[in-house]
Structure formats: C-alpha cells, structure tokens
C-alpha positions as CSV (number, residue, x, y, z in Angstrom):
1,M,13.3,-12.6,-14.7
2,A,15.7,-10.5,-16.8
3,W,19.2,-11.1,-15.7
4,I,20.9,-8.5,-17.8
5,T,20.7,-4.8,-16.9
6,G,20.4,-1.9,-19.3
7,A,23.8,-0.5,-18.5
8,Q,26.0,0.3,-21.5
9,N,28.5,-2.5,-22.0
10,T,32.1,-1.1,-22.5
11,W,34.0,-4.4,-22.8
12,C,36.1,-4.6,-26.0
13,P,34.7,-6.5,-28.9
14,G,35.9,-10.1,-28.6
15,C,36.5,-9.9,-24.8
16,G,36.3,-13.2,-23.0
17,N,34.2,-11.5,-20.3
18,F,31.1,-11.7,-22.6
19,A,31.3,-15.5,-22.5
20,I,31.6,-15.6,-18.7
21,Q,28.6,-13.3,-18.3
22,H,26.6,-15.4,-20.8
23,A,27.5,-18.6,-18.9
24,L,26.6,-17.1,-15.5
25,K,23.3,-15.9,-16.8
26,A,22.5,-19.3,-18.3
27,V,23.4,-21.2,-15.1
28,L,21.4,-18.8,-12.9
29,E,18.4,-19.2,-15.2
30,D,18.7,-23.0,-15.0
31,L,19.1,-23.0,-11.2
32,V,16.1,-20.7,-10.7
33,A,14.0,-22.8,-13.1
34,G,14.9,-25.8,-10.8
35,G,13.4,-24.1,-7.8
36,M,16.1,-21.7,-6.4
37,R,15.2,-18.1,-5.9
38,P,17.0,-15.2,-7.6
39,E,17.6,-13.5,-4.2
40,E,19.6,-16.5,-3.0
41,F,22.5,-15.4,-5.2
42,V,25.0,-12.6,-4.6
43,L,27.7,-11.4,-7.0
44,V,30.9,-9.8,-5.6
45,S,33.4,-8.2,-8.0
46,G,36.7,-6.5,-7.5
47,I,38.5,-3.9,-9.6
48,G,39.4,-4.5,-13.3
49,C,37.6,-5.1,-16.6
50,H,35.9,-8.2,-15.1
51,A,34.3,-6.1,-12.3
52,K,31.9,-4.5,-14.8
53,I,29.9,-7.7,-14.7
54,A,28.3,-6.4,-11.5
55,D,26.9,-3.5,-13.6
56,Y,25.6,-5.8,-16.3
57,M,24.0,-8.6,-14.2
58,A,20.6,-7.8,-12.7
59,M,21.2,-9.5,-9.3
60,N,22.3,-8.7,-5.8
61,S,25.9,-7.5,-6.1
62,F,28.7,-5.7,-4.3
63,Y,31.7,-3.9,-5.7
64,S,34.7,-4.6,-3.4
65,I,38.1,-2.9,-3.5
66,H,41.1,-4.3,-5.4
67,G,41.9,-7.8,-4.3
68,R,39.4,-8.0,-1.5
69,G,36.6,-9.8,-3.3
70,A,37.2,-13.2,-1.5
71,A,37.2,-11.4,1.9
72,V,33.9,-9.6,1.2
73,A,32.3,-12.8,-0.2
74,G,33.4,-14.7,2.9
75,G,31.9,-12.0,5.1
76,I,28.6,-12.2,3.2
77,A,28.5,-16.0,3.4
78,L,29.2,-15.9,7.2
79,A,26.5,-13.3,7.8
80,N,23.9,-15.3,5.8
81,P,24.8,-18.9,5.2
82,D,21.7,-19.4,3.1
83,L,23.1,-17.3,0.2
84,R,25.1,-18.6,-2.7
85,V,28.0,-16.1,-3.0
86,I,29.9,-15.8,-6.3
87,S,33.1,-13.8,-6.3
88,C,34.3,-12.7,-9.8
89,A,37.9,-11.5,-9.9
90,G,40.6,-10.9,-12.5
91,D,43.9,-12.7,-12.4
92,G,45.7,-9.6,-11.2
93,D,42.9,-8.9,-8.7
94,A,42.9,-12.4,-7.3
95,Y,46.5,-13.6,-7.6
96,A,48.4,-10.3,-6.8
97,E,46.6,-7.9,-4.6
98,G,44.1,-10.6,-3.3
99,L,46.2,-13.7,-3.1
100,D,46.3,-13.8,0.7
101,H,42.5,-13.6,0.9
102,L,42.0,-16.3,-1.7
103,I,44.4,-18.7,0.0
104,F,42.6,-18.3,3.4
105,A,39.2,-18.7,1.7
106,A,40.4,-22.0,0.4
107,K,42.0,-23.0,3.7
108,R,38.8,-22.3,5.6
109,N,36.6,-23.9,3.0
110,T,34.5,-20.7,2.9
111,E,31.0,-21.1,1.5
112,M,31.6,-19.3,-1.8
113,T,32.5,-19.7,-5.5
114,A,35.6,-17.9,-6.8
115,V,35.5,-17.3,-10.6
116,V,38.8,-15.9,-11.8
117,H,38.7,-14.2,-15.2
118,D,42.2,-15.1,-16.2
119,N,43.4,-13.2,-19.3
120,R,46.9,-13.1,-17.9
121,V,47.2,-9.4,-18.2
122,Y,46.0,-6.2,-16.5
123,G,43.6,-5.0,-19.2
124,L,41.9,-2.0,-17.5
125,T,45.3,-0.3,-16.9
126,T,46.3,-1.1,-20.5
127,G,48.6,-4.1,-20.5
128,Q,50.8,-4.7,-17.5
129,Y,51.9,-8.2,-16.5
130,T,50.1,-10.3,-13.8
131,P,51.2,-13.4,-11.8
132,T,50.0,-15.7,-14.6
133,S,51.6,-13.8,-17.5
134,Y,54.0,-16.1,-19.4
135,E,57.7,-15.7,-19.5
136,G,58.7,-13.2,-22.2
137,F,55.3,-11.4,-22.2
138,R,56.0,-7.8,-23.3
139,G,53.7,-5.2,-21.7
140,R,53.8,-1.6,-20.5
141,S,55.5,-2.6,-17.3
142,T,57.8,-5.2,-18.9
143,P,59.0,-3.8,-22.3
144,E,61.9,-6.3,-22.4
145,G,59.6,-9.2,-21.4
146,V,58.6,-10.9,-18.2
147,R,61.6,-12.7,-16.6
148,E,59.6,-14.5,-13.9
149,R,57.8,-17.8,-14.1
150,P,54.1,-17.6,-13.8
151,I,52.3,-19.1,-10.8
152,N,50.1,-22.2,-11.2
153,P,46.7,-21.2,-9.6
154,L,45.3,-24.7,-9.6
155,E,48.3,-26.2,-7.8
156,L,48.2,-23.3,-5.3
157,M,44.5,-23.8,-4.6
158,L,44.9,-27.5,-4.1
159,A,47.8,-26.9,-1.7
160,S,45.7,-24.4,0.2
161,G,42.9,-26.8,0.9
162,A,40.3,-25.9,-1.7
163,T,37.6,-28.6,-2.0
164,F,36.6,-27.8,-5.6
165,V,39.2,-26.8,-8.2
166,A,38.4,-26.5,-11.9
167,R,39.6,-24.8,-15.1
168,A,37.5,-23.7,-18.0
169,Y,38.0,-21.7,-21.2
170,T,35.7,-19.0,-22.6
171,R,35.8,-20.4,-26.2
172,K,34.2,-23.6,-24.9
173,I,31.0,-22.0,-23.6
174,D,28.9,-25.1,-23.0
175,H,31.7,-26.7,-21.0
176,L,32.1,-23.5,-19.1
177,K,28.4,-23.6,-18.1
178,T,28.7,-27.1,-16.9
179,V,31.7,-26.4,-14.7
180,L,30.3,-23.2,-13.4
181,K,27.0,-24.8,-12.4
182,A,28.9,-27.6,-10.5
183,A,31.0,-25.0,-8.7
184,I,28.0,-23.0,-7.6
185,L,26.2,-26.1,-6.3
186,H,29.3,-27.3,-4.4
187,R,29.1,-26.9,-0.7
188,G,32.2,-25.2,0.6
189,F,34.9,-23.3,-1.3
190,S,34.8,-23.8,-5.1
191,F,37.4,-22.3,-7.5
192,I,37.5,-21.9,-11.3
193,D,40.3,-20.5,-13.2
194,V,38.6,-19.4,-16.4
195,L,41.1,-18.9,-19.2
196,Q,40.1,-16.1,-21.5
197,I,41.7,-13.8,-24.1
198,C,42.2,-10.1,-23.8
199,A,41.4,-9.1,-27.4
200,T,43.3,-5.9,-27.0
201,Y,46.5,-6.7,-24.9
202,N,46.9,-10.4,-24.8
203,N,45.1,-12.4,-27.4
204,L,46.2,-16.0,-26.8
205,T,43.5,-17.7,-29.1
206,D,46.1,-19.3,-31.3
207,Y,48.1,-20.5,-28.3
208,Y,45.1,-22.1,-26.5
209,A,43.3,-23.6,-29.5
210,P,45.6,-26.7,-30.1
211,R,46.3,-27.3,-26.5
212,V,43.1,-27.2,-24.5
213,Y,41.2,-30.4,-24.0
214,E,38.2,-31.5,-21.8
215,V,39.2,-34.0,-19.2
216,E,37.5,-37.5,-19.4
217,G,37.9,-40.4,-17.0
218,H,39.6,-38.4,-14.3
219,D,38.9,-39.3,-10.7
220,A,38.2,-35.8,-9.3
221,G,38.1,-37.2,-5.8
222,D,41.7,-38.3,-5.9
223,F,43.9,-35.5,-4.6
224,D,47.2,-36.9,-5.9
225,A,45.6,-37.4,-9.4
226,A,44.3,-33.9,-9.2
227,M,47.7,-32.5,-8.4
228,R,49.3,-34.4,-11.2
229,L,46.7,-33.0,-13.7
230,A,47.1,-29.5,-12.3
231,R,50.9,-29.7,-12.9
232,E,50.5,-31.0,-16.5
233,W,50.7,-27.4,-17.7
234,D,52.5,-24.8,-15.6
235,Y,51.0,-21.7,-17.4
236,S,54.2,-21.2,-19.4
237,A,55.2,-24.5,-21.0
238,D,54.2,-25.9,-24.4
239,A,51.9,-28.6,-22.9
240,P,48.3,-29.9,-23.0
241,I,45.9,-27.8,-21.0
242,A,43.3,-29.7,-19.1
243,L,39.8,-28.3,-18.8
244,G,37.2,-29.5,-16.3
245,V,36.8,-30.4,-12.7
246,I,40.2,-31.2,-11.4
247,Y,39.3,-31.8,-7.8
248,D,36.0,-32.2,-6.0
249,S,35.8,-33.3,-2.3
250,D,33.3,-33.2,0.4
251,A,34.5,-31.5,3.6
252,P,32.8,-29.6,6.4
253,S,32.0,-26.1,5.2
254,D,30.7,-24.5,8.4
255,P,33.5,-23.4,10.6
256,W,31.2,-21.5,12.9
257,P,28.3,-23.9,13.6
258,R,27.1,-22.3,16.8
259,M,26.5,-19.0,14.9
260,N,24.3,-20.8,12.4
261,G,21.9,-22.7,14.6
262,G,19.0,-20.3,14.3
263,G,17.5,-17.8,12.0
264,A,19.0,-14.4,11.0
265,E,18.0,-12.7,14.3
266,E,19.5,-15.5,16.4
267,R,22.7,-15.4,14.3
268,A,23.0,-11.7,14.6
269,E,22.6,-11.8,18.4
270,E,25.2,-14.5,18.7
271,I,27.6,-12.4,16.6
272,R,27.0,-9.4,18.9
273,R,27.6,-11.6,22.0
274,I,30.9,-12.9,20.7
275,L,32.1,-9.4,19.8
276,L,31.2,-8.2,23.3
277,E,33.2,-11.1,24.8
278,K,36.2,-9.9,22.9
279,T,36.0,-6.3,24.1
C-alpha cells in the first residue's frame, strides 16, 4: 500500500514535519506487515503547518478545527473502539486552544495517541509565540521578547493522568519511530511531545544538539521517577533534555464498557438509547 498521497507538499525545506511524516509512514508499514489492517488507523489533525499531514498521508483522516483534535479523536475512538486513532497537533494547537481537551483526554485515558509537533512557535501564521516558546523569544506578537515561562507539557500530562508519556526529537528519526510505535500500540491515552525545529521562524538545531539524550535504564513504570525526569528540563533552562518513554502504565481504558459489549450496530443502538434517556 502507498501511504503517501500525490498532494503537493508545501512544508518549508528543513521542516521537522517531514521527519514526523516519515516516521509515521514507517511505523504504519511495520504494523500492517505484522498483521494489522490499514483501515484500522485514523489520523486526526488540527489547524497549523502540522495539519497538512492529513493531506499527505494516504489513510483515513479528519481535519478538525483549531485545538479540537483530541476531542474529535476521542469521539472517533468512542464510536468505534476497534480503531487506532492518532491525533496530530501543533504546540499552539494542542497547548493553547486545545489544552482543555488534551487534559481531559489524558484524565479519561481516552483510547488515542496524541502526537504534538512541538516547534515552539506558530509557523503557519508567521512566527507568534506559543505556550512552549522560551523566555525571550522574539516573534511577531512579542517583538520585545516573551516574558512568560513556558509550560512543561510532560509534567502537565503526567499530572493529568496520562498513562503513556514520551518525548522525541525529529533529528533522531530511528528513535522517533521506536517511540511512536510504542505509543500507537499502548492501550489507553498515549502522548508524545515531538521536539522539532521551525526552519523559518524558530530554528533551535544548535540549542537541541548538545542537550538531547536518549534515556537508558529508566523505570517507565515508576510515576515519581517519571515526574523527576520530566522536570529535568523545563523548556527554558540550560539543562539535559531526555528523549524516550518517560512513563508507561497499564490502566483501564474503556470508561463506557456497556456501550462496547457488542458489534457496531449494538453499540449504536445503545448510544441512541442512552441519548433518549437524557431527553
């Protein structure tokens, strides 16, 4: 199966989105070769440069509105629990407009994978700051520099109840593939903050190169250890940046078991009955 469409690609040369697309394609090819079917996967995107991945990947996909990707992905997963739903979002899309949806997806352990293309800038609208932009970042909306501290998405997702939390970097493509595959196979809510550069508005290659490292010997099942590792770098400081699976825990991922007892028709009928009870 050809996973890439013939749509003209308009990402800037050097954009980290190319690496994420390549990694997703490679992982899906691997999973299908292992027996899964292409129609089992659904891609949801939001608004931003990242969202064009829905145009370029030849798979079931849905363009959501700004910040609502996690909500749409959760709805798809609830309607058909047999699907593997992958929600791609930018850092502005996920951590600004969509933060409430992301938190509740983690809290509910929604059956989905959230992949955040974190270039720490709004690229599509030409260089405004986002919740993960570093202090002092100068963009179109902050010509004198950002005066706020950035949020730490990993710490936030851990505190929200996410059962799989990871970080990857687009310049470490093989490692990104490994983390992405583990996230997709995880049952429940999985989250990856993928650090990438914006070649046009926020090229942090020289900043990341000496700081990123792949985690070894870390007990991903230890919540306290995961929180310590997540706090090692606060998205602003001059500190080591851990890459890999930070936390991985088994937890019930079906909050609506009585709706998922039968096939699609039985589930649809149960949903209709519940809705009628509420009216």
